[in-house]
N, C-alpha and C positions, 0 to 999 in steps of 0.2 A: 897083504903085507903091512905090518905096523910101521909107522913113522917113528923113528927113534929121536927122542928129545935130548939134546946135550945135557949132562948132569947139572951144570951151573944154571942153565935156563930152566930145567926141570924143577929145581929148588925154588926159583922165583915164582913159578907158576902154581905150585901146590903148597908151599910152606908159609904159614903166617900171612895169608893174603890180607891186604888192607881192609877188605870188606868184612872180615871177621874180627878186626881189632877191638871194637867196642864190646862185642859178645865175649871175647876171650878175657878182656879186662874185667868185665862184670863177673864172670865165672871165677876168676882168680880171687876176687874180693868176697865171694860167697861160696867158698869151698864147703862141701859137706863135712860133717864131723869126722868121717872115716878118711876123707882126702886130707884134711888138716893134720890128723895124726900121722898118716903115712908120709906127708910132705916133710914133717919134722925129721924123719929118718932118711929122706932122700936128698934134701937140699944140701948144698955145700959139698957135694961129692962124697958123702959119707959112706957110700957103697963102693967107692973107687971109680965112679963114673958120674958125669954130670947129667942131671935130669932137669927138664923144663916142665913146668906145670901149665895146663891148659894151652897146649900147643896145637895150632890148626894145621891140618894136612888135607888138602882138597876141601871137600865139603864137611869134613869131620873135625871135631876138637877132641884131642886126646887128653886124658886126665894127666898122664905123665909120659914124657918122651925122652929117651936117651939117644941123642943124634949119633954118637960114636958107634954104639952097638946096633942102632936102627931098631930099637925095641920100644914098644908102648906098654905101659902098665895101666890097666883099666880096673876101676872099682865099680862093681855092679850091685845095684839095689834090686828091689822086688820087681821093677819094671822090665828088667832084663830076663826074667824067668818066664814071662808070657810067651805065647807062640809068636806074636808079632815082634817082641823083643829079641827072641832067639834068631828070628829071620833077619832083623835089622843088623844084629851083631855079626852074623855070618856074611852079610853083604859088605859090611864095613871092613871086616878082616880080609875079605877077598880083594877089595879095592887096595888096601894097604899092602897086601902081599905082592901086588904088581909093582910096587915101588921098593920091594926088598925089605919091608918093615914087618917085624914079627910082633904079635900081640900076646900078652899074658894077662889073664883075668883072675880077679879075686872077688868074692862076695864081701860087701862092707863089714859084715860081722866077723870075718876072718881077721880083719885088722884089729879089731877090739879083743878077740879071743886068743889070737896067736900071732902077734906082731912079729916076733922073732922068726917064726916059721914062714911068714909072708916074705920077710927080708931075705931069709936063706933061699927061698924059692926064686926070688928075683935075682939074687947073685948067681945061682946055678944057671938060670935062664940066660943071663948075660954071657956066661962062659961057653954056652953051647954055640957051636958053629951053625950058621944057617944052611 
């Protein structure tokens, strides 16, 4: 039988832990070019929902997290296409799923080639019920 952690305590235990603060700050200051382009369209609730960039959840740091819809947007480079990368991503998604968080992934090149399509897909994903 699993021990249920109260939601308020749950949040303190897994979201933006102090141990990850320096790493998160560093990643916010060194966004990839694809992350920087997408962030310009996500910040200030431009899609109708607030997003946070480089938000830590447990041992992972999400590229972009929407707390209201419990959705993570991940941008993937070449390292995610390897066998090890695919395995790590699956493990990460399974961990997040246990907390009711859904993940949507895009390749970095999709942001540059079809930003409007990426934004439309994110909006549609936000509207889906888990």
